ZAMARGU-4260 file (C-alpha; in steps of 0.2 Angstrom, whole numbers, plus 5000, padded with zeros to 4 digits):
<rodrens>
0) 4947/5085/4695 | 4940/5068/4694 | 4921/5066/4690 | 4911/5062/4706 | 4902/5046/4706
5) 4885/5043/4714 | 4884/5042/4732 | 4880/5023/4731 | 4898/5021/4725 | 4903/5021/4743
10) 4908/5004/4750 | 4895/4998/4762 | 4900/5000/4780 | 4892/4989/4795 | 4883/5000/4807
15) 4893/4992/4822 | 4909/4998/4814 | 4904/5017/4816 | 4895/5016/4833 | 4902/5020/4849
20) 4904/5004/4859 | 4892/5002/4875 | 4900/5001/4892 | 4905/4985/4899 | 4896/4978/4914
25) 4910/4981/4926 | 4914/4999/4919 | 4925/5009/4931 | 4924/5027/4927 | 4941/5036/4927
30) 4938/5054/4929 | 4957/5058/4930 | 4959/5052/4912 | 4943/5059/4906 | 4949/5076/4912
35) 4965/5074/4901 | 4954/5070/4886 | 4943/5085/4889 | 4958/5095/4884 | 4955/5090/4866
40) 4947/5107/4863 | 4964/5115/4860 | 4972/5099/4852 | 4973/5094/4834 | 4976/5076/4838
45) 4974/5063/4853 | 4984/5047/4855 | 4979/5034/4867 | 4993/5021/4865 | 4996/5005/4875
50) 4998/4986/4872 | 4982/4975/4872 | 4971/4975/4887 | 4975/4992/4894 | 4957/4999/4891
55) 4960/5011/4877 | 4943/5007/4869 | 4934/5008/4885 | 4941/5024/4890 | 4938/5033/4873
60) 4920/5026/4872 | 4916/5032/4889 | 4923/5049/4885 | 4914/5049/4868 | 4897/5046/4877
65) 4900/5061/4889 | 4902/5073/4874 | 4888/5084/4867 | 4877/5074/4855 | 4885/5072/4838
70) 4902/5079/4843 | 4911/5062/4840 | 4912/5051/4825 | 4918/5034/4829 | 4927/5021/4818
75) 4932/5004/4824 | 4947/4999/4813 | 4949/4981/4807 | 4959/4972/4793 | 4946/4977/4780
80) 4952/4995/4782 | 4968/4991/4773 | 4957/4993/4758 | 4959/5012/4755 | 4941/5014/4747
85) 4933/5005/4762 | 4943/5015/4774 | 4937/5032/4767 | 4920/5026/4765 | 4919/5021/4783
90) 4927/5038/4788 | 4914/5048/4778 | 4900/5037/4785 | 4906/5040/4803 | 4907/5059/4800
95) 4890/5059/4791 | 4882/5051/4807 | 4888/5066/4817 | 4875/5078/4823 | 4888/5093/4821
100) 4888/5090/4802 | 4874/5101/4795 | 4862/5093/4782 | 4870/5103/4767 | 4888/5099/4772
105) 4897/5091/4756 | 4904/5076/4767 | 4886/5069/4767 | 4886/5068/4748 | 4905/5066/4744
110) 4909/5051/4734 | 4925/5040/4736 | 4937/5039/4722 | 4946/5023/4717 | 4962/5028/4726
115) 4956/5041/4739 | 4972/5043/4749 | 4982/5048/4733 | 4968/5059/4726 | 4973/5077/4732
120) 4956/5084/4726 | 4946/5072/4736 | 4957/5075/4752 | 4955/5094/4749 | 4936/5092/4748
125) 4936/5083/4765 | 4947/5096/4773 | 4937/5111/4766 | 4920/5103/4772 | 4927/5100/4789
130) 4934/5118/4790 | 4916/5125/4788 | 4910/5116/4804 | 4904/5128/4818 | 4911/5117/4831
135) 4925/5104/4828 | 4921/5085/4827 | 4932/5072/4835 | 4935/5057/4824 | 4940/5042/4834
140) 4950/5029/4825 | 4950/5014/4837 | 4961/4999/4835 | 4972/5008/4823 | 4986/4995/4823
145) 4974/4984/4812 | 4978/4996/4798 | 4995/4990/4791 | 4993/4996/4773 | 5002/5013/4770
150) 4988/5020/4759 | 4975/5025/4773 | 4989/5032/4783 | 4996/5042/4768 | 4978/5050/4766
155) 4977/5054/4785 | 4994/5062/4785 | 4988/5073/4771 | 4972/5078/4779 | 4981/5082/4796
160) 4993/5092/4786 | 4979/5103/4780 | 4974/5106/4799 | 4955/5108/4796 | 4948/5118/4811
165) 4933/5107/4812 | 4943/5091/4815 | 4952/5083/4830 | 4959/5066/4826 | 4959/5053/4840
170) 4969/5037/4838 | 4969/5022/4849 | 4983/5010/4844 | 4995/4997/4851 | 5009/5006/4842
175) 5012/5024/4837 | 5004/5028/4821 | 5014/5035/4806 | 5007/5052/4808 | 5016/5068/4812
180) 5014/5066/4831 | 5031/5074/4834 | 5026/5091/4826 | 5010/5091/4836 | 5020/5088/4852
185) 5031/5102/4848 | 5016/5114/4845 | 5008/5108/4861 | 4993/5102/4851 | 4994/5083/4855
190) 4985/5075/4870 | 4993/5058/4875 | 4987/5045/4886 | 5000/5031/4887 | 5001/5014/4896
195) 5008/5022/4912 | 4992/5033/4914 | 4981/5019/4909 | 4987/5007/4923 | 4974/5006/4937
200) 4977/5013/4954 | 4972/5003/4969 | 4956/5014/4971 | 4951/5010/4953 | 4955/4992/4955
205) 4944/4992/4971 | 4930/4999/4962 | 4932/4986/4948 | 4931/4972/4960 | 4915/4979/4968
210) 4907/4981/4951 | 4911/4963/4947 | 4906/4956/4964 | 4923/4948/4966 | 4928/4941/4982
215) 4944/4951/4984 | 4948/4957/5002 | 4952/4976/5002 | 4969/4973/5010 | 4974/4962/4995
220) 4969/4975/4981 | 4986/4985/4982 | 4997/4970/4982 | 4987/4963/4967 | 4989/4980/4958
225) 5007/4978/4961 | 5008/4960/4954 | 4999/4964/4938 | 5007/4981/4936 | 4990/4989/4936
230) 4986/4981/4919 | 4967/4983/4917 | 4964/4967/4908 | 4974/4958/4921 | 4964/4965/4935
235) 4948/4961/4925 | 4954/4943/4924 | 4958/4943/4942 | 4940/4949/4946 | 4932/4936/4935
240) 4944/4922/4943 | 4939/4928/4960 | 4921/4928/4956 | 4922/4910/4948 | 4933/4902/4962
245) 4929/4913/4977 | 4947/4918/4980 | 4963/4923/4970 | 4972/4907/4973 | 4969/4900/4955
250) 4973/4917/4947 | 4989/4919/4957 | 4996/4902/4954 | 4993/4901/4935 | 4979/4888/4937
255) 4964/4898/4930 | 4961/4891/4912 | 4950/4907/4908 | 4965/4918/4911 | 4977/4906/4901
260) 4964/4907/4886 | 4964/4926/4886 | 4983/4927/4887 | 4985/4914/4873 | 4972/4922/4861
265) 4975/4941/4865 | 4993/4943/4870 | 5003/4928/4863 | 4993/4926/4846 | 5002/4940/4837
270) 5019/4932/4840 | 5029/4920/4830 | 5031/4902/4836 | 5049/4906/4839 | 5044/4921/4850
275) 5031/4911/4860 | 5044/4897/4863 | 5057/4909/4869 | 5044/4917/4881 | 5040/4900/4888
280) 5058/4895/4890 | 5063/4911/4900 | 5048/4911/4910 | 5057/4900/4923 | 5067/4916/4928
285) 5059/4930/4938 | 5073/4941/4931 | 5084/4937/4916 | 5102/4945/4916 | 5110/4948/4899
290) 5118/4933/4892 | 5106/4920/4900 | 5093/4919/4887 | 5104/4912/4874 | 5110/4899/4886
295) 5092/4893/4890 | 5085/4894/4873 | 5100/4889/4862 | 5097/4904/4851 | 5111/4916/4847
300) 5097/4929/4842 | 5088/4928/4859 | 5093/4945/4865 | 5087/4953/4849 | 5071/4944/4850
305) 5069/4950/4868 | 5071/4968/4862 | 5057/4965/4849 | 5046/4958/4863 | 5049/4974/4873
310) 5042/4985/4859 | 5028/4997/4864 | 5015/4988/4853 | 5017/4972/4863 | 5028/4976/4879
315) 5027/4958/4886 | 5046/4960/4891 | 5052/4974/4902 | 5071/4978/4900 | 5081/4989/4910
320) 5099/4993/4914 | 5115/4992/4905 | 5118/4978/4901 | 5100/4975/4901 | 5090/4964/4913
325) 5074/4957/4906 | 5058/4952/4914 | 5043/4944/4906 | 5027/4954/4913 | 5022/4945/4930
330) 5005/4939/4925 | 5011/4931/4908 | 5027/4924/4917 | 5016/4915/4930 | 5005/4907/4917
335) 5019/4902/4905 | 5029/4895/4920 | 5014/4885/4926 | 5010/4879/4909 | 5028/4873/4906
340) 5028/4864/4923 | 5011/4856/4919 | 5015/4850/4901 | 5034/4847/4902 | 5040/4845/4920
345) 5056/4837/4914 | 5061/4851/4903 | 5056/4864/4916 | 5069/4855/4928 | 5082/4855/4915
350) 5080/4873/4912 | 5081/4877/4930 | 5097/4867/4932 | 5105/4876/4917 | 5100/4893/4925
355) 5107/4887/4942 | 5124/4883/4934 | 5124/4900/4925 | 5120/4910/4941 | 5133/4900/4951
360) 5146/4904/4938 | 5142/4922/4939 | 5143/4923/4958 | 5124/4925/4960 | 5121/4913/4975
365) 5103/4917/4978 | 5096/4914/4961 | 5108/4899/4959 | 5100/4892/4975 | 5083/4896/4970
370) 5084/4887/4953 | 5093/4872/4961 | 5078/4870/4972 | 5066/4871/4957 | 5077/4859/4948
375) 5074/4846/4962 | 5093/4844/4965 | 5095/4841/4984 | 5114/4838/4983 | 5117/4854/4974
380) 5106/4863/4986 | 5116/4856/5001 | 5132/4862/4993 | 5126/4880/4990 | 5119/4881/5008
385) 5136/4876/5015 | 5145/4889/5005 | 5133/4903/5005 | 5120/4901/5019 | 5127/4915/5030
390) 5130/4927/5016 | 5112/4925/5010 | 5105/4927/5028 | 5114/4943/5030 | 5109/4949/5013
395) 5091/4946/5018 | 5087/4932/5005 | 5077/4923/5019 | 5063/4917/5007 | 5076/4908/4996
400) 5084/4900/5012 | 5067/4894/5018 | 5063/4886/5001 | 5080/4878/5001 | 5079/4871/5019
405) 5062/4865/5015 | 5070/4853/5003 | 5077/4843/5018 | 5061/4844/5028 | 5061/4827/5038
410) 5078/4822/5031 | 5095/4824/5037 | 5102/4841/5034 | 5117/4840/5022 | 5125/4856/5030
415) 5124/4849/5048 | 5123/4862/5062 | 5125/4877/5050 | 5109/4873/5042 | 5100/4870/5058
420) 5107/4887/5065 | 5101/4896/5049 | 5084/4888/5051 | 5083/4893/5069 | 5088/4911/5064
425) 5074/4912/5051 | 5061/4905/5063 | 5066/4919/5076 | 5064/4933/5063 | 5046/4926/5061
430) 5044/4925/5080 | 5042/4906/5079 | 5051/4902/5095 | 5046/4884/5097 | 5052/4880/5080
435) 5068/4889/5083 | 5071/4879/5099 | 5069/4863/5089 | 5082/4869/5077 | 5094/4874/5090
440) 5092/4857/5099 | 5096/4849/5082 | 5112/4860/5080 | 5118/4855/5098 | 5115/4837/5094
445) 5126/4838/5079 | 5139/4850/5086 | 5157/4846/5081 | 5171/4844/5093 | 5181/4859/5085
450) 5168/4871/5077 | 5173/4884/5065 | 5173/4902/5072 | 5158/4906/5060 | 5148/4892/5067
455) 5152/4897/5085 | 5147/4915/5082 | 5131/4910/5073 | 5126/4900/5088 | 5129/4914/5100
460) 5119/4926/5089 | 5105/4913/5088 | 5103/4912/5107 | 5105/4931/5108 | 5091/4934/5096
465) 5080/4921/5105 | 5082/4931/5121 | 5078/4947/5112 | 5062/4939/5105 | 5056/4930/5120
470) 5067/4935/5135 | 5067/4946/5150 | 5079/4962/5149 | 5091/4953/5161 | 5091/4938/5150
475) 5094/4949/5134 | 5109/4957/5142 | 5117/4941/5147 | 5115/4933/5130 | 5122/4949/5122
480) 5137/4948/5133 | 5140/4931/5127 | 5142/4936/5109 | 5161/4936/5105 | 5164/4952/5094
485) 5183/4948/5092 | 5179/4930/5086 | 5165/4937/5075 | 5177/4950/5067 | 5186/4936/5057
490) 5169/4930/5050 | 5155/4938/5040 | 5145/4940/5056 | 5155/4954/5063 | 5142/4967/5059
495) 5128/4957/5066 | 5138/4954/5082 | 5141/4972/5085 | 5123/4976/5082 | 5117/4963/5095
500) 5129/4971/5108 | 5127/4989/5104 | 5108/4990/5108 | 5110/4982/5125 | 5128/4986/5132
505) 5131/5003/5126 | 5124/5020/5131 | 5112/5028/5119 | 5125/5040/5112 | 5138/5026/5110
510) 5125/5014/5102 | 5119/5027/5090 | 5137/5031/5084 | 5141/5013/5083 | 5125/5009/5073
515) 5128/5023/5061 | 5146/5017/5057 | 5139/4999/5056 | 5125/5004/5044 | 5138/5011/5032
520) 5148/4996/5032 | 5133/4984/5030 | 5127/4995/5015 | 5143/4994/5006 | 5143/4975/5009
525) 5125/4974/5003 | 5120/4965/5019 | 5102/4971/5018 | 5096/4961/5033 | 5109/4970/5044
530) 5105/4986/5036 | 5087/4984/5040 | 5090/4979/5058 | 5102/4995/5060 | 5089/5006/5053
535) 5075/5000/5064 | 5086/5001/5079 | 5091/5019/5075 | 5073/5023/5071 | 5068/5017/5089
540) 5082/5027/5097 | 5076/5043/5087 | 5058/5040/5093 | 5065/5039/5111 | 5074/5055/5109
545) 5058/5064/5102 | 5066/5066/5084 | 5050/5059/5076 | 5054/5065/5058 | 5071/5056/5059
550) 5062/5041/5066 | 5050/5040/5052 | 5063/5043/5039 | 5074/5028/5046 | 5059/5017/5048
555) 5054/5020/5030 | 5071/5015/5024 | 5070/5000/5034 | 5053/4995/5027 | 5060/4997/5010
560) 5073/4984/5013 | 5061/4971/5019 | 5059/4957/5006 | 5042/4957/4998 | 5041/4938/4994
565) 5025/4930/5001 | 5017/4935/5017 | 5029/4928/5030 | 5030/4935/5047 | 5043/4948/5050
570) 5048/4955/5067 | 5059/4968/5059 | 5045/4973/5047 | 5033/4974/5060 | 5044/4985/5071
575) 5047/4997/5056 | 5028/4998/5052 | 5024/5001/5070 | 5036/5016/5070 | 5028/5022/5054
580) 5011/5020/5062 | 5016/5030/5077 | 5024/5044/5067 | 5009/5046/5056 | 4998/5047/5071
585) 5009/5061/5078 | 5008/5070/5062 | 4989/5070/5063 | 4987/5058/5049 | 4975/5044/5056
590) 4972/5035/5040 | 4990/5033/5037 | 4992/5027/5055 | 4978/5014/5052 | 4986/5007/5036
595) 5003/5004/5045 | 4995/4997/5061 | 4986/4984/5050 | 5002/4980/5041 | 5011/4978/5058
600) 4997/4966/5064 | 4999/4955/5048 | 5018/4954/5050 | 5018/4949/5068 | 5003/4937/5066
605) 4998/4927/5082 | 5015/4922/5087 | 5016/4920/5106 | 5033/4927/5108 | 5035/4941/5120
610) 5041/4953/5106 | 5026/4948/5096 | 5014/4951/5110 | 5022/4968/5113 | 5020/4973/5095
615) 5002/4968/5095 | 4998/4978/5110 | 5007/4993/5102 | 4999/4991/5084 | 4981/4988/5090
620) 4982/5003/5102 | 4988/5014/5088 | 4975/5007/5076 | 4961/5010/5090 | 4968/5028/5092
625) 4967/5031/5073 | 4949/5024/5072 | 4944/5035/5087 | 4951/5051/5078 | 4942/5046/5062
630) 4925/5045/5070 | 4923/5027/5075 | 4925/5032/5094 | 4917/5017/5102 | 4925/5004/5090
635) 4942/5013/5093 | 4940/5013/5112 | 4935/4995/5112 | 4950/4990/5102 | 4962/4999/5114
640) 4954/4991/5128 | 4956/4973/5120 | 4974/4977/5116 | 4977/4981/5134 | 4967/4967/5143
645) 4970/4953/5131 | 4988/4956/5127 | 4995/4967/5141 | 4988/4962/5157 | 4997/4952/5170
650) 5015/4955/5164 | 5027/4969/5161 | 5029/4977/5144 | 5042/4990/5138 | 5039/5006/5147
655) 5039/5016/5131 | 5025/5005/5124 | 5015/5005/5141 | 5017/5024/5141 | 5011/5027/5124
660) 4996/5014/5125 | 4991/5021/5142 | 4992/5040/5137 | 4982/5036/5121 | 4968/5025/5129
665) 4965/5036/5144 | 4964/5052/5133 | 4951/5044/5122 | 4941/5036/5136 | 4940/5053/5145
670) 4935/5062/5129 | 4921/5049/5127 | 4916/5049/5145 | 4921/5032/5149 | 4929/5035/5166
675) 4929/5017/5172 | 4940/5013/5157 | 4951/5028/5160 | 4953/5022/5178 | 4957/5004/5173
680) 4970/5011/5160 | 4979/5021/5174 | 4979/5006/5186 | 4986/4995/5172 | 5000/5007/5169
685) 5004/5012/5187 | 5016/4997/5191 | 5025/4999/5174 | 5026/5018/5174 | 5029/5022/5193
690) 5037/5039/5195 | 5035/5044/5177 | 5029/5060/5170 | 5015/5051/5160 | 5006/5046/5176
695) 5006/5064/5182 | 4999/5069/5165 | 4985/5057/5166 | 4981/5063/5184 | 4980/5081/5177
700) 4968/5075/5164 | 4957/5066/5176 | 4956/5082/5187 | 4952/5092/5172 | 4938/5080/5167
705) 4931/5081/5184 | 4930/5100/5183 | 4944/5103/5195 | 4955/5114/5185 | 4965/5121/5199
710) 4970/5104/5204 | 4974/5100/5186 | 4985/5115/5186 | 4994/5110/5202 | 4998/5093/5195
715) 5005/5101/5180 | 5016/5113/5189 | 5022/5098/5199 | 5026/5089/5183 | 5036/5104/5177
720) 5045/5108/5194 | 5050/5090/5199 | 5056/5085/5182 | 5048/5068/5182 | 5055/5058/5168
725) 5045/5056/5152 | 5045/5041/5142 | 5037/5051/5127 | 5045/5067/5123 | 5029/5073/5114
730) 5019/5071/5131 | 5025/5087/5137 | 5016/5096/5122 | 5000/5087/5128 | 5003/5092/5146
735) 5005/5110/5140 | 4988/5109/5131 | 4980/5101/5146 | 4987/5117/5155 | 4979/5128/5142
740) 4962/5120/5145 | 4964/5122/5164 | 4969/5140/5162 | 4954/5144/5151 | 4942/5135/5163
745) 4949/5146/5177 | 4948/5162/5166 | 4966/5164/5166 | 4968/5168/5147 | 4986/5176/5149
750) 4992/5160/5156 | 4983/5150/5143 | 4991/5160/5130 | 5009/5157/5137 | 5006/5139/5138
755) 4999/5138/5120 | 5014/5147/5114 | 5026/5135/5123 | 5017/5120/5116 | 5018/5127/5098
760) 5036/5132/5100 | 5040/5114/5106 | 5030/5105/5093 | 5035/5114/5077 | 5053/5107/5076
765) 5047/5089/5079 | 5031/5090/5068 | 5020/5084/5081 | 5002/5089/5077 | 4992/5076/5085
770) 4988/5085/5102 | 4983/5100/5092 | 4973/5093/5077 | 4962/5082/5088 | 4961/5095/5103
775) 4944/5099/5110 | 4934/5113/5102 | 4937/5126/5115 | 4955/5124/5113 | 4954/5125/5094
780) 4943/5141/5096 | 4956/5149/5108 | 4970/5145/5095 | 4960/5152/5081 | 4956/5168/5091
785) 4975/5171/5093 | 4980/5169/5075 | 4990/5185/5070 | 4998/5186/5087 | 5007/5169/5088
790) 5023/5176/5081 | 5035/5161/5077 | 5021/5149/5080 | 5009/5157/5067 | 5014/5146/5052
795) 5013/5130/5062 | 4996/5135/5069 | 4990/5137/5051 | 4996/5120/5047 | 4987/5112/5061
800) 4971/5121/5057 | 4973/5116/5038 | 4975/5097/5043 | 4960/5098/5055 | 4949/5106/5041
805) 4955/5092/5029 | 4951/5078/5040 | 4933/5085/5045 | 4930/5072/5058 | 4913/5073/5066
810) 4912/5080/5084 | 4912/5068/5098 | 4894/5065/5105 | 4890/5071/5122 | 4895/5057/5135
815) 4881/5047/5144 | 4882/5048/5163 | 4884/5032/5173 | 4866/5031/5177 | 4861/5034/5159
820) 4872/5020/5154 | 4864/5008/5167 | 4847/5013/5160 | 4852/5011/5142 | 4859/4993/5145
825) 4841/4988/5151 | 4831/4996/5137 | 4834/4981/5125 | 4826/4970/5138 | 4808/4977/5135
830) 4806/4980/5154 | 4794/4994/5159 | 4800/5010/5166 | 4793/5004/5183 | 4803/4987/5182
835) 4819/4996/5177 | 4817/5008/5192 | 4815/4993/5203 | 4830/4984/5196 | 4841/5000/5199
840) 4832/5004/5215 | 4827/5022/5210 | 4811/5030/5207 | 4802/5029/5190 | 4803/5048/5188
845) 4822/5046/5189 | 4822/5033/5176 | 4811/5044/5165 | 4823/5058/5167 | 4838/5047/5162
850) 4828/5041/5147 | 4825/5059/5141 | 4844/5062/5143 | 4848/5047/5133 | 4836/5052/5119
855) 4843/5069/5118 | 4861/5064/5118 | 4858/5050/5105 | 4847/5062/5095 | 4832/5049/5094
860) 4814/5050/5099 | 4810/5032/5103 | 4816/5017/5113 | 4818/5007/5098 | 4829/5020/5089
865) 4839/5022/5105 | 4843/5004/5106 | 4848/5004/5087 | 4859/5019/5089 | 4867/5011/5105
870) 4870/4995/5096 | 4878/5004/5081 | 4890/5014/5092 | 4894/4999/5102 | 4887/5006/5118
875) 4878/4989/5122 | 4894/4979/5119 | 4899/4968/5134 | 4917/4974/5132 | 4911/4992/5136
880) 4898/4987/5149 | 4908/4996/5163 | 4909/5013/5154 | 4905/5027/5166 | 4908/5045/5168
</rodrens>
């Protein structure tokens, strides 16, 4: 054995190199990953592997700070560690600073030989000293990719091979280290955290932005996470950019110099000049099919270089498929493209023109048109529009078409009436009826004497869609009748023509059969727009039939087909999201309902078209209902009232929408004691829903709320016996539960049990949990009391109670009486009790009684607290000034 030197023969190691780094100012704790690392007690090795900026160091450092004092030895690797003696000196210093290493442990005095990784005796001494530890030490080797010399890795392999019980080796690296990870995986002794796990979730990103005090609205967080792929560094850069500029505009457009500097210094620096130039060149394409990179770059080895750039250590290019399609990671692509456009605009246009020619030659009209637009070639854009506009419209490539048509904004359209009709159709899908009218007028002005069949059918479809978006039912029917299906069959528009006629001119069964057949054809032709329209219409039909599970499934498929480029309005997208919101509410998931309702509102915008107004009415009512059930009772009720009065008064709306909105609003108003709003809701619905079962349901509810349970039961029997038509299939479940409450109030528990069984039996196949989950406490108590005797309804009842427990919504406060509300509204005026009594023409003692009732129901002890709580709950809002019981 080689003679040991003095301890001073160890190489000097900076203290910062063996110290656990402190937390960043914007630290976001990640319990889901810390839990994974906590499994190291059974592991021999830990590998945290991902490219730059994935938060490997931050995660391991946070985990290390949470461990028992002295349980972790930390070593931050750098290029100096390619010196084998310096590396092992640092390892021993890091271990020596560990509290779990007893004073007499040989590692504290062990000297480092000249070639430690080749010195088996030295490595055996290290392993033996670790083996004697009462508790294992975790040695963290951070930034291990900096060690490129084989010597330190040779020594670590030998140490790991000894498997000392007192050591767990944790590696953080951009690439997989040359250690026996495969053997550790096979023995289930390896804990791995890769890039997929390290990506931020939307909740983690939200916490990051809050910690960084970044101006990022919550509804923009999830899309931003999608754009950055959850890359932690990218999200930190976004937070810093938003904090600097007050928004994400500079970050999203590639204009933030701080972000560019980080990408240049941290991401691009390890690459060769040739690799960087290739990335800059191909950044003009969102997606790069196999074979295009050599054309754009002029390099025969471009595909091989792209493969290298997709290696796990760097992963700036994602490749998938066979043959592969390549994508530069979105954030890097945005900044490279922006830099190219800024520094070499002529070269950027040349590259776009080359890409356009390649895509056109490979029968890819959408990217060919897009790159022609970016190349600034109006003549070529016009040619592609004449040849492919209809095909692209049916395929759902609406964003590309809008960009192409914008090239001719204010100039004569080279494609004549065809381009004008396509432009009108695009406007109608965004509910922009005024703009569509101008385009239709332009098409009429340029109409040829002998139009081609495709042009004629396209005009018929445009007018039919205009009627659907902003016309009366009679006008919609007339416009649909004018669509010539036979003429359309000889064009690519046959499926869309069938779709326009089927939803209006056929019976429900015929329409469903036709749409299913059309859906298959459209999917085979990759006509995504037609597919989405079919799915949405079928989803609406399923909802009308009460098949709510199918409704949600179809609406979800339709939503997936919606293009995600930018934030353009989309009637079809709004319709699909409204159905998803409706379905979520019926399943008893108000948070999910709220999310889809918000998305519906964004997609429909403030367009004045009739269809847009109807969807706003529906989405805002659903949103208000969800807020109500989540505990924001007054805010939710106000929202429903605004939806009705501002968007629905003075005109008819679809009876299904009116029924849903009225049933939901009246239900919430009665539960909160807002009888005046409940009455207004019924008055609004009366002319639209005359003769419907929903009106009888609302009447029964009112009678029950007034304590007239016999009258409520009589109304419900009338509903069952007379067979009044229901717009909402699930409303019969609600009616049965109102009957249960009336029977319980009358002491008729057997009748209540029969009605409850009927309601459960009807609801289970449809998955409708809403009326049960948010039922009054007395009904839930009765349901609970009957557990074990519900027979076939037992499982569904358990499911209902489980959802109710999970939601844990607070109980609705006791409603104020009409007089109490009148007194409450005068409390902020600082009038005396006598003055309030004079205003209300009652005695002071009566006012005092009402004030005591207000205090008790609001759980306060003073006038000031009563006013504060009333303001918080919205009880003093002018919009609810007429709430009475």
